[in-house]
Backbone as CSV, one residue per row, in Angstrom:
resi,resn,N_x,N_y,N_z,CA_x,CA_y,CA_z,C_x,C_y,C_z
1,MET,-3.449,-16.909,21.163,-2.847,-16.716,20.101,-1.171,-16.435,20.231
2,SER,-0.176,-16.943,19.997,0.902,-16.352,19.792,1.437,-15.348,19.136
3,ASN,2.543,-14.619,19.138,2.925,-13.053,18.832,3.273,-13.406,17.226
4,LYS,3.979,-14.930,16.683,3.770,-15.376,15.644,2.550,-15.395,14.598
5,GLN,1.381,-15.774,15.403,0.102,-16.247,15.022,-0.546,-15.132,14.572
6,SER,-0.032,-13.638,15.518,-0.563,-12.078,15.471,0.063,-11.096,15.840
7,GLU,-0.665,-9.767,15.130,0.124,-8.826,15.735,-0.835,-7.382,15.686
8,LEU,-0.199,-6.335,16.192,-0.939,-5.154,16.608,-1.324,-4.470,15.565
9,ILE,-2.156,-3.726,15.525,-2.281,-2.471,14.349,-3.138,-1.149,15.272
10,TYR,-2.887,0.158,14.682,-3.330,1.020,15.706,-3.719,2.230,14.577
11,GLY,-4.495,3.005,15.355,-4.960,4.258,14.589,-6.007,4.049,14.393
12,LEU,-6.938,5.202,14.233,-8.572,5.053,13.954,-8.942,4.505,12.308
13,HIS,-8.067,5.090,11.374,-8.419,4.655,10.213,-7.842,3.048,9.787
14,ALA,-6.831,2.666,10.591,-6.411,1.490,10.079,-7.502,0.657,10.589
15,VAL,-7.294,0.612,11.875,-8.326,-0.262,12.909,-10.058,-0.006,11.915
16,GLU,-10.707,1.006,11.748,-11.618,0.603,11.094,-11.676,-0.029,9.794
17,SER,-10.353,0.185,9.321,-10.725,-0.509,7.975,-10.342,-2.250,7.884
18,ALA,-9.592,-2.267,8.797,-9.400,-3.695,9.300,-10.831,-4.425,9.765
19,ILE,-11.309,-3.874,10.335,-12.981,-4.436,10.445,-13.849,-4.579,9.650
20,ARG,-13.752,-3.397,8.827,-14.735,-3.027,7.738,-14.403,-4.366,6.751
21,HIS,-13.416,-4.409,6.619,-12.892,-5.125,5.598,-12.414,-6.796,6.094
22,HIS,-11.925,-6.809,6.911,-11.439,-8.000,7.274,-11.933,-8.499,8.835
23,ALA,-13.103,-8.623,9.581,-13.246,-8.677,10.211,-13.015,-10.069,11.014
24,GLU,-13.292,-10.539,10.047,-13.005,-12.099,10.915,-11.511,-12.360,11.066
25,ASP,-10.718,-11.671,10.733,-9.197,-11.124,11.299,-8.852,-10.814,12.767
26,VAL,-9.856,-9.676,13.091,-9.522,-8.954,14.196,-10.083,-9.591,15.349
27,LEU,-8.994,-10.244,16.227,-9.112,-11.255,17.074,-9.747,-9.892,18.854
28,GLN,-9.216,-8.665,18.676,-9.396,-8.039,19.790,-9.073,-6.251,19.571
29,LEU,-10.142,-5.632,19.904,-9.952,-4.339,19.667,-9.914,-3.606,21.455
30,TRP,-8.965,-3.003,21.612,-9.010,-2.042,22.784,-9.380,-0.277,22.931
31,LEU,-10.129,0.068,23.151,-9.901,1.358,23.361,-9.423,2.331,24.352
32,GLN,-9.343,3.326,24.310,-8.915,4.203,25.690,-10.061,4.389,26.516
33,GLN,-9.917,4.175,27.869,-10.929,4.849,28.815,-10.934,6.303,28.905
34,GLY,-12.269,6.435,29.081,-12.364,8.257,28.855,-12.778,8.834,27.831
35,ARG,-12.625,8.015,26.615,-13.152,8.695,25.230,-14.248,8.541,24.943
36,ASN,-15.213,9.247,24.542,-16.506,8.704,24.493,-17.392,9.985,23.515
37,ASP,-16.094,9.983,22.430,-16.542,11.286,21.073,-17.243,10.226,20.224
38,LYS,-17.682,10.843,19.301,-18.443,9.920,18.059,-17.883,8.931,16.981
39,ARG,-16.711,9.155,16.868,-15.486,8.512,16.388,-15.217,7.126,17.052
40,PHE,-15.308,6.807,18.320,-15.155,6.241,19.368,-16.611,5.241,19.180
41,GLN,-17.534,5.809,19.464,-18.838,5.134,19.777,-18.999,4.444,18.048
42,MET,-18.967,4.673,17.363,-18.909,4.275,15.727,-18.346,3.125,15.730
43,LEU,-16.605,3.368,16.229,-15.533,2.185,16.103,-16.247,1.186,17.040
44,SER,-16.889,1.582,18.307,-17.236,0.400,18.954,-18.453,-0.681,18.459
45,GLY,-19.275,0.216,18.143,-20.315,-0.409,17.853,-19.827,-1.416,16.287
46,LEU,-19.568,-0.788,15.655,-18.528,-1.667,14.413,-18.252,-2.826,14.790
47,ALA,-17.387,-2.893,15.729,-16.653,-3.598,16.327,-17.959,-5.015,16.661
48,LYS,-18.540,-4.840,17.811,-19.449,-5.612,18.137,-20.549,-6.056,17.494
49,ASN,-20.900,-5.300,16.326,-21.697,-5.880,15.332,-20.976,-6.708,14.266
50,SER,-19.863,-6.379,14.621,-18.945,-7.484,13.461,-18.450,-8.971,14.460
51,GLY,-18.330,-8.996,15.541,-18.199,-9.896,16.157,-16.954,-9.867,17.134
52,VAL,-16.343,-8.625,17.358,-15.114,-8.311,17.643,-15.467,-7.923,19.190
53,SER,-14.401,-8.837,19.907,-14.472,-8.258,21.007,-13.788,-7.260,21.341
54,VAL,-14.562,-5.944,22.482,-14.132,-4.466,22.423,-13.573,-4.768,24.270
55,GLN,-12.784,-3.760,24.190,-12.408,-3.495,25.843,-11.822,-2.417,26.175
56,SER,-11.978,-1.359,27.065,-11.746,-0.061,27.655,-10.648,-0.829,28.496
57,ILE,-9.485,0.247,28.280,-8.412,-0.172,28.881,-7.514,1.333,28.952
58,SER,-6.672,1.385,30.023,-6.161,2.835,30.148,-5.210,3.364,28.891
59,ALA,-4.761,4.704,29.747,-4.039,5.160,28.104,-2.323,4.685,28.922
60,ASP,-2.117,4.396,29.849,-0.799,3.572,30.606,-0.720,2.250,29.539
61,LYS,-1.632,1.296,29.433,-1.957,0.152,28.996,-1.613,0.182,27.729
62,LEU,-2.477,1.355,27.085,-2.144,1.169,25.457,-0.971,1.335,25.228
63,LYS,-0.333,2.660,25.171,0.978,2.853,25.642,1.742,1.578,25.636
64,LYS,1.336,0.352,26.601,2.594,-0.397,26.565,2.231,-1.314,25.456
65,LYS,1.333,-1.243,25.133,0.795,-1.936,24.044,1.581,-2.015,22.758
66,CYS,1.671,-0.543,22.426,2.385,0.087,21.442,3.047,1.270,21.984
67,PRO,3.925,0.886,22.327,4.997,1.787,22.940,5.672,3.088,21.509
68,GLY,5.695,4.295,22.067,6.799,5.155,21.101,5.580,5.666,19.406
69,VAL,4.727,5.241,19.375,3.875,5.401,18.736,2.229,6.273,18.586
70,ARG,1.975,6.763,17.910,0.763,7.644,18.259,-0.622,6.813,17.303
71,HIS,-1.015,5.800,18.838,-2.047,4.852,18.512,-3.586,6.102,18.363
72,GLN,-3.589,6.989,18.949,-5.060,7.875,18.535,-5.958,7.165,19.842
73,GLY,-5.701,6.468,20.477,-6.474,5.833,21.724,-7.333,4.182,21.311
74,VAL,-6.480,3.768,19.676,-6.864,2.836,19.381,-6.015,1.791,18.955
75,VAL,-6.288,0.660,19.146,-5.343,-0.287,19.299,-6.188,-2.397,19.129
76,ALA,-5.574,-2.681,17.835,-6.293,-3.853,17.516,-5.284,-4.632,17.271
77,GLN,-6.035,-6.552,18.051,-4.996,-7.749,17.822,-5.284,-8.065,16.180
78,ILE,-4.929,-8.560,15.587,-5.494,-8.894,14.041,-4.541,-10.148,13.909
79,ARG,-5.228,-11.260,13.271,-4.809,-12.852,12.950,-3.514,-12.337,11.949
80,ARG,-1.961,-12.529,12.050,-0.901,-12.523,10.885,-1.505,-13.080,9.680
81,GLN,-1.391,-12.629,9.010,-2.123,-12.444,7.294,-0.817,-13.613,7.035
82,LYS,-1.366,-14.512,6.009,-0.507,-15.113,5.334,0.075,-14.371,3.935
83,GLN,0.902,-14.681,3.600,1.990,-13.689,2.558,0.936,-14.086,1.345
84,ASN,0.724,-12.624,0.781,0.066,-12.926,-0.947,-1.582,-13.497,-0.603
85,LYS,-2.113,-12.533,0.189,-3.588,-13.638,0.278,-4.566,-13.362,-1.361
86,VAL,-4.023,-12.682,-1.976,-4.400,-12.479,-3.728,-2.986,-12.777,-4.035
87,GLU,-3.338,-13.899,-5.564,-2.431,-14.103,-6.072,-2.101,-12.863,-7.326
88,LEU,-0.664,-12.890,-7.606,-1.069,-12.355,-8.969,-1.641,-12.842,-10.560
89,GLU,-1.360,-14.230,-10.137,-1.933,-14.457,-11.137,-3.546,-14.383,-11.342
90,ASP,-3.834,-14.205,-10.306,-5.643,-13.955,-10.231,-5.717,-12.836,-10.982
91,LEU,-4.970,-11.335,-10.639,-5.118,-10.148,-10.944,-4.587,-10.586,-12.567
92,LEU,-3.966,-10.985,-13.015,-3.686,-11.368,-14.352,-4.740,-11.637,-15.416
93,GLU,-5.930,-12.194,-14.755,-7.230,-12.533,-15.701,-8.034,-11.212,-15.925
94,ARG,-7.662,-10.055,-15.263,-8.531,-9.137,-15.497,-8.424,-8.417,-16.529
95,GLU,-9.363,-7.857,-17.645,-9.125,-7.149,-18.847,-8.822,-5.931,-18.383
96,GLU,-8.809,-5.149,-17.610,-8.216,-4.027,-17.082,-7.607,-4.063,-15.795
97,LEU,-6.139,-3.536,-15.756,-5.672,-3.784,-14.685,-4.256,-2.752,-14.536
98,LEU,-4.523,-1.946,-13.086,-3.475,-1.597,-12.937,-2.650,-1.825,-11.782
99,LEU,-1.266,-1.904,-11.718,-0.449,-2.463,-10.541,0.754,-1.343,-10.519
100,LEU,1.355,-1.395,-9.205,1.846,-0.419,-8.715,3.506,-1.427,-8.022
101,ILE,4.576,-1.024,-8.657,5.688,-2.416,-8.389,6.503,-1.590,-7.722
102,LEU,6.895,-0.973,-6.298,8.191,-0.665,-5.603,9.404,-1.618,-5.585
103,ASP,10.263,-0.726,-6.025,11.784,-1.620,-6.575,12.795,-1.135,-5.012
104,GLU,12.832,-1.840,-4.230,14.028,-1.540,-2.933,13.485,-0.595,-2.560
105,VAL,11.899,0.114,-2.249,10.984,0.938,-1.374,11.628,0.343,-0.210
106,GLN,12.379,1.030,1.133,12.326,0.166,2.163,11.684,0.906,3.559
107,ASP,11.414,2.095,3.440,10.880,3.057,4.402,9.482,2.709,4.783
108,PRO,8.946,2.313,5.851,7.811,1.956,6.266,6.850,3.118,5.873
109,HIS,7.189,4.309,6.331,6.065,5.258,6.097,6.036,5.837,4.711
110,ASN,7.151,5.348,3.405,7.015,5.756,2.482,6.074,4.678,1.648
111,ILE,6.175,3.443,2.092,5.599,2.218,1.975,3.774,2.695,1.811
112,GLY,3.900,2.950,3.419,2.123,3.192,3.822,1.587,4.364,3.217
113,ALA,2.210,5.184,2.808,1.820,6.419,2.386,1.488,5.882,0.384
114,CYS,2.408,5.387,0.073,2.295,4.597,-1.094,0.822,3.576,-1.706
115,LEU,1.026,3.101,0.043,-0.792,2.189,-0.382,-1.913,2.868,-0.105
116,ARG,-1.846,4.036,0.568,-2.406,4.727,0.561,-3.315,5.617,-0.529
117,THR,-2.126,5.987,-1.033,-2.523,6.873,-2.938,-2.942,5.741,-3.673
118,ALA,-2.515,4.361,-3.578,-2.678,3.380,-4.600,-4.435,3.014,-4.631
119,ASP,-4.590,3.112,-3.197,-6.108,3.161,-2.649,-7.284,4.220,-3.418
120,ALA,-6.474,5.110,-3.426,-7.034,6.335,-3.736,-7.010,6.178,-5.626
121,ALA,-6.125,5.858,-5.976,-5.651,5.960,-7.111,-7.027,4.351,-8.053
122,GLY,-7.367,3.427,-7.452,-7.900,2.419,-7.619,-6.981,1.117,-8.364
123,VAL,-5.616,1.030,-7.318,-4.533,0.314,-7.962,-5.118,-0.954,-7.248
124,ASP,-4.567,-1.908,-8.345,-4.978,-3.394,-7.923,-4.279,-4.196,-7.351
125,ALA,-3.183,-3.437,-7.008,-2.098,-4.638,-6.064,-0.909,-3.629,-6.057
126,VAL,-0.246,-3.889,-5.094,1.267,-3.294,-5.153,1.986,-4.314,-4.643
127,ILE,3.401,-4.840,-5.782,4.028,-5.383,-5.764,5.825,-5.005,-4.893
128,VAL,5.822,-5.864,-4.300,7.392,-5.448,-3.789,8.438,-6.553,-3.649
129,SER,9.392,-6.859,-3.665,10.042,-7.674,-3.443,10.385,-8.500,-2.253
130,LYS,9.998,-9.666,-2.068,10.571,-10.178,-0.415,11.500,-9.559,0.398
131,ASN,12.336,-9.838,-0.590,13.734,-9.521,-0.176,14.423,-8.092,0.562
132,ARG,13.704,-7.428,-0.161,13.876,-6.011,-0.108,13.253,-4.680,0.331
133,SER,12.194,-5.579,0.504,10.935,-4.773,0.950,10.325,-5.084,2.491
134,PRO,9.695,-4.415,3.485,9.199,-5.007,4.493,8.081,-5.773,4.683
135,ALA,7.917,-6.462,4.899,6.282,-7.462,5.265,5.624,-6.261,5.812
136,LEU,4.288,-6.157,5.944,3.472,-5.132,6.234,3.777,-5.377,8.003
137,THR,3.622,-4.034,8.327,3.887,-4.170,9.989,2.865,-2.685,10.383
138,GLY,2.539,-2.530,11.583,1.804,-1.787,12.351,1.854,-0.299,11.728
139,VAL,3.545,-0.147,11.797,3.521,1.662,11.412,2.872,1.894,9.445
140,ILE,3.329,0.370,8.693,2.770,1.034,7.387,1.268,1.139,7.355
141,ARG,0.159,-0.290,7.801,-0.833,0.168,7.833,-1.117,1.217,8.676
142,ASN,-0.889,2.165,9.478,-1.128,3.413,10.486,-1.144,4.473,9.415
143,VAL,0.367,4.484,8.106,0.302,5.658,7.757,-0.696,5.196,6.434
144,ALA,-0.623,4.200,5.969,-1.855,3.613,4.791,-3.460,4.396,4.922
145,SER,-3.674,4.480,6.155,-4.781,4.969,6.709,-6.227,3.952,5.977
146,GLY,-5.442,2.895,5.975,-6.980,1.861,5.755,-6.373,1.090,3.972
147,GLY,-5.763,1.659,3.641,-5.264,1.424,2.270,-4.594,0.073,2.391
148,ALA,-3.996,-0.493,3.496,-3.268,-1.520,3.444,-3.959,-2.585,3.713
149,GLU,-5.319,-2.173,3.963,-6.753,-3.545,4.591,-7.537,-3.839,2.787
150,THR,-7.308,-2.946,1.995,-7.855,-2.734,0.662,-7.281,-3.189,-0.691
151,VAL,-5.850,-2.889,-0.669,-5.146,-2.608,-1.866,-4.105,-4.046,-1.463
152,PRO,-4.442,-5.275,-2.048,-3.318,-6.384,-2.123,-2.194,-5.863,-2.034
153,TYR,-1.350,-6.522,-0.940,-0.076,-6.346,-1.105,1.202,-7.595,-1.506
154,ILE,1.544,-7.477,-2.586,1.753,-8.738,-3.058,3.869,-8.555,-3.081
155,GLN,4.019,-10.000,-2.209,5.828,-10.136,-1.983,6.526,-11.116,-3.178
156,VAL,6.724,-10.666,-3.968,7.645,-11.849,-4.733,8.888,-12.164,-4.625
157,SER,9.450,-13.144,-4.805,11.119,-13.789,-4.617,11.952,-12.737,-5.596
158,ASN,11.432,-12.747,-7.088,12.341,-11.825,-7.536,11.237,-11.095,-8.496
159,LEU,11.994,-9.886,-8.522,10.926,-8.676,-9.133,11.379,-8.692,-10.511
160,ALA,12.372,-8.663,-11.148,12.776,-8.726,-12.461,11.791,-9.849,-13.285
161,ARG,11.403,-10.966,-12.485,11.138,-12.096,-13.080,9.659,-11.951,-13.215
162,ALA,9.234,-11.095,-12.386,7.551,-10.796,-12.168,6.841,-9.720,-13.058
163,ILE,8.323,-8.925,-12.789,7.633,-7.665,-14.437,7.596,-8.952,-15.998
164,SER,8.926,-9.716,-15.935,8.432,-10.248,-16.969,7.343,-10.968,-17.197
165,GLN,6.683,-11.636,-16.325,5.404,-12.194,-16.446,4.821,-11.525,-16.721
166,LEU,4.280,-10.288,-16.170,3.613,-9.055,-16.225,3.310,-8.658,-18.030
167,ARG,4.942,-8.581,-18.652,4.869,-8.127,-19.780,4.197,-9.374,-20.756
168,ASP,4.675,-10.653,-20.140,4.045,-11.910,-21.471,2.646,-11.966,-20.966
169,ARG,2.338,-11.366,-20.275,0.899,-11.185,-20.186,-0.159,-10.041,-20.449
170,ASP,1.038,-9.217,-21.635,0.173,-8.044,-22.339,0.196,-6.800,-21.306
171,VAL,0.759,-6.903,-20.064,0.773,-5.583,-19.126,1.845,-4.926,-19.893
172,TRP,1.407,-3.414,-19.771,2.562,-2.362,-20.291,3.031,-1.728,-18.984
173,VAL,4.289,-1.990,-18.944,5.260,-1.593,-17.451,5.840,-0.227,-18.008
174,VAL,5.724,0.287,-17.114,6.403,1.849,-17.068,7.014,2.404,-16.251
175,GLY,8.447,2.533,-15.998,9.149,2.802,-14.920,9.822,4.296,-15.403
176,ALA,9.173,4.916,-13.478,9.641,6.795,-13.495,10.942,6.307,-13.192
177,SER,11.857,7.540,-13.786,13.054,7.601,-13.516,13.514,9.038,-14.347
178,GLY,14.279,10.277,-12.959,14.465,11.136,-14.111,15.257,11.432,-14.902
179,ASP,16.034,10.455,-15.745,16.738,10.560,-16.645,15.848,10.394,-17.887
180,ALA,14.961,9.653,-17.951,14.311,9.187,-19.119,13.628,10.606,-20.044
181,SER,13.700,10.242,-21.353,13.639,11.135,-22.359,12.315,11.530,-22.760
182,THR,11.169,10.270,-21.806,9.625,10.452,-21.990,8.953,11.220,-20.881
183,ASP,8.425,12.455,-21.251,7.638,12.709,-20.591,6.324,12.170,-19.982
184,LEU,5.907,12.274,-18.548,4.779,11.560,-17.837,3.448,12.081,-18.441
185,TYR,3.669,13.144,-19.004,2.260,13.654,-19.839,2.239,13.483,-21.182
186,ASP,3.058,12.576,-21.956,3.404,12.295,-23.438,3.029,10.830,-23.338
187,LEU,2.827,10.115,-22.079,2.646,8.709,-21.818,1.452,8.152,-22.626
188,THR,1.203,7.383,-23.516,-0.042,6.610,-23.918,-0.599,5.353,-23.209
189,ALA,-1.826,5.596,-22.558,-2.147,4.470,-22.030,-2.965,3.158,-22.580
190,SER,-2.766,2.427,-21.582,-3.036,0.980,-22.401,-4.369,0.637,-20.934
191,LYS,-4.716,-0.620,-21.360,-5.941,-1.291,-20.494,-5.434,-1.757,-19.341
192,ARG,-3.936,-1.949,-19.741,-3.638,-2.964,-18.478,-2.100,-2.449,-18.240
193,MET,-1.868,-1.633,-17.535,-0.643,-1.011,-16.937,0.122,-1.543,-15.581
194,ALA,1.495,-0.927,-15.233,1.816,-1.406,-14.432,2.933,-0.414,-14.161
195,LEU,2.849,0.521,-12.837,3.962,1.928,-12.864,4.955,1.396,-11.911
196,VAL,6.366,1.016,-12.197,7.519,0.961,-10.871,8.334,1.998,-10.817
197,MET,8.250,2.090,-9.255,8.708,3.645,-8.732,10.108,2.750,-8.022
198,GLY,11.101,3.081,-8.405,12.819,3.063,-7.685,12.643,3.382,-6.130
199,SER,13.634,3.561,-5.453,13.898,3.844,-3.496,14.413,5.215,-4.120
200,GLU,14.345,5.734,-3.047,14.921,7.378,-3.184,16.466,7.465,-3.067
201,GLY,16.567,8.090,-3.606,18.249,7.738,-4.027,18.874,7.197,-5.017
202,LYS,18.807,6.048,-4.931,19.126,4.831,-5.650,18.465,4.975,-7.084
203,GLY,17.034,5.271,-7.297,16.074,4.651,-7.929,15.843,3.336,-8.335
204,MET,16.082,3.066,-9.620,15.230,1.234,-10.060,16.581,0.758,-9.912
205,ARG,16.395,-0.337,-9.616,17.379,-1.308,-10.069,18.020,-1.164,-11.154
206,ARG,19.184,-1.674,-12.203,19.600,-1.571,-13.498,18.740,-2.584,-14.057
207,LEU,18.752,-3.831,-13.594,18.055,-5.355,-14.101,16.379,-4.766,-14.101
208,THR,15.963,-3.838,-13.207,14.437,-3.708,-13.122,14.156,-2.673,-14.407
209,ARG,15.093,-1.664,-14.321,15.212,-0.558,-15.424,15.055,-1.362,-16.494
210,GLU,15.909,-2.385,-17.252,16.176,-3.056,-18.130,14.556,-3.536,-18.531
211,SER,14.075,-4.024,-17.354,12.880,-5.006,-17.266,11.868,-4.152,-18.079
212,CYS,11.645,-2.877,-17.927,10.496,-2.206,-17.953,10.285,-1.912,-19.779
213,ASP,9.081,-1.608,-20.226,8.662,-1.786,-21.304,9.001,0.131,-21.949
214,GLU,9.245,0.891,-21.555,9.403,2.231,-21.153,9.520,3.024,-19.991
215,LEU,10.538,3.980,-19.726,10.852,4.886,-18.991,10.356,6.112,-18.915
216,ILE,9.499,6.915,-18.090,8.690,8.093,-17.832,9.586,8.952,-16.853
217,ALA,9.434,10.564,-17.359,10.057,11.191,-15.903,8.681,12.259,-15.823
218,ILE,8.785,12.804,-14.430,7.955,13.595,-14.094,8.769,15.162,-14.514
219,PRO,8.106,16.156,-15.129,8.610,17.149,-15.526,9.048,18.238,-14.323
220,MET,9.907,18.725,-14.081,10.390,19.392,-12.948,10.408,20.880,-13.254
221,GLN,9.908,21.717,-12.789,10.038,23.029,-13.167,10.622,23.855,-12.104
222,GLY,10.795,23.376,-10.943,11.954,24.267,-10.286,12.988,23.794,-9.827
223,ASN,14.059,23.892,-8.727,15.216,23.976,-8.451,15.566,22.350,-7.761
224,VAL,14.532,21.961,-7.334,14.997,20.504,-6.874,15.211,19.278,-7.965
225,GLU,15.896,18.462,-7.702,16.176,17.904,-8.781,14.874,15.990,-8.472
226,SER,14.602,16.077,-7.128,13.819,14.957,-7.268,12.716,15.164,-6.305
227,LEU,11.582,14.506,-6.130,10.707,14.469,-5.194,10.422,12.876,-4.314
228,ASN,10.042,12.995,-3.352,9.751,11.887,-2.464,8.908,10.851,-3.052
229,VAL,9.252,9.741,-2.774,8.948,8.661,-3.382,7.400,8.185,-3.571
230,SER,6.650,8.733,-2.402,5.205,8.265,-2.487,4.575,9.734,-2.893
231,VAL,5.296,11.034,-2.899,4.660,12.154,-3.946,4.888,11.614,-5.395
232,ALA,5.964,11.333,-5.751,6.273,10.987,-7.109,4.884,9.670,-7.327
233,THR,4.687,8.852,-6.679,4.180,8.036,-7.081,2.645,8.437,-7.165
234,GLY,2.008,9.346,-6.546,0.976,9.777,-6.441,1.088,10.512,-7.789
235,ILE,1.957,11.214,-8.389,1.691,12.205,-9.584,1.439,11.296,-10.373
236,CYS,2.244,10.069,-10.718,2.335,8.952,-12.069,0.868,8.319,-11.597
237,LEU,0.547,8.200,-10.571,-0.579,7.133,-10.469,-1.958,7.873,-11.192
238,PHE,-1.715,8.611,-10.557,-3.148,9.597,-11.369,-3.106,10.235,-12.741
239,GLN,-2.021,10.711,-13.224,-1.709,10.548,-14.344,-2.149,9.520,-14.953
240,ILE,-1.541,8.015,-14.639,-1.976,6.889,-15.604,-3.526,6.927,-15.785
241,ARG,-4.156,6.921,-14.183,-5.646,6.447,-14.292,-5.702,7.466,-14.952
242,HIS,-5.930,8.353,-15.180,-6.859,9.645,-15.966,-6.472,9.084,-17.355
243,LEU,-5.656,8.622,-17.891,-5.235,8.411,-19.457,-6.328,6.844,-19.483
244,MET,-5.831,6.141,-18.707,-6.904,4.539,-18.548,-8.383,5.019,-18.773
245,ASN,-8.814,5.791,-17.741,-9.932,6.313,-17.727,-10.705,7.063,-19.248
246,THR,-9.698,7.665,-19.572,-10.203,8.658,-20.762,-10.127,7.524,-22.198
247,ALA,-9.211,6.387,-21.808,-9.393,5.278,-22.888,-10.270,4.662,-23.037
248,SER,-10.574,4.361,-22.166,-11.852,3.482,-21.670,-13.138,4.233,-21.716
249,ALA,-13.162,5.213,-22.028,-14.926,6.208,-22.395,-15.056,6.267,-23.400
């Protein structure tokens, strides 16, 4: 299979999650020779039981496959995913919905961390601009620690138009902004919500900001003016999830 049709992922969590959730797309698993701990035995057994080919190779060969990364002795070749395996329109049919929208967040480590947090908070999908945020990569998948395999990553051509579509379908869209007058902890949740996070430094673009129903700010108690986008995302998502769960109880 050509490089255009497949890609490499690495790291214990990312590879295990790929096999558990999308074994049909895992074409080959390479494990580092000489390692026979319980985690490796489990992963090897899981792959074989799922019909995935497993091969032990030297550390040098693994390094050549994924140079300059911490692969933990585990590399897999997976079928390159078609864009938007889950469609936004299908998600909008759900009675309860929580979405995360990333506006111009480009750093793969931040995106991976946001996907990991999104999985933990029960987010239904992460939405990004196709032209202003990267597609899923090995780095994103590794940092996400399995979140990239469980949370749909939807790329749209026009983020403002997608937000307008959400609002038309009764999704309350909340944007996080340091200068917002509403405190995160004063937010009232609904059953269908979307959280918008802007890039570090610039924050949300003007059009994205104007497309939101409401703007909220994290109350800062110390001297720092802002938080890393993945940290801020976690704080906001878990508060919104708490409010949604309370409202549904």
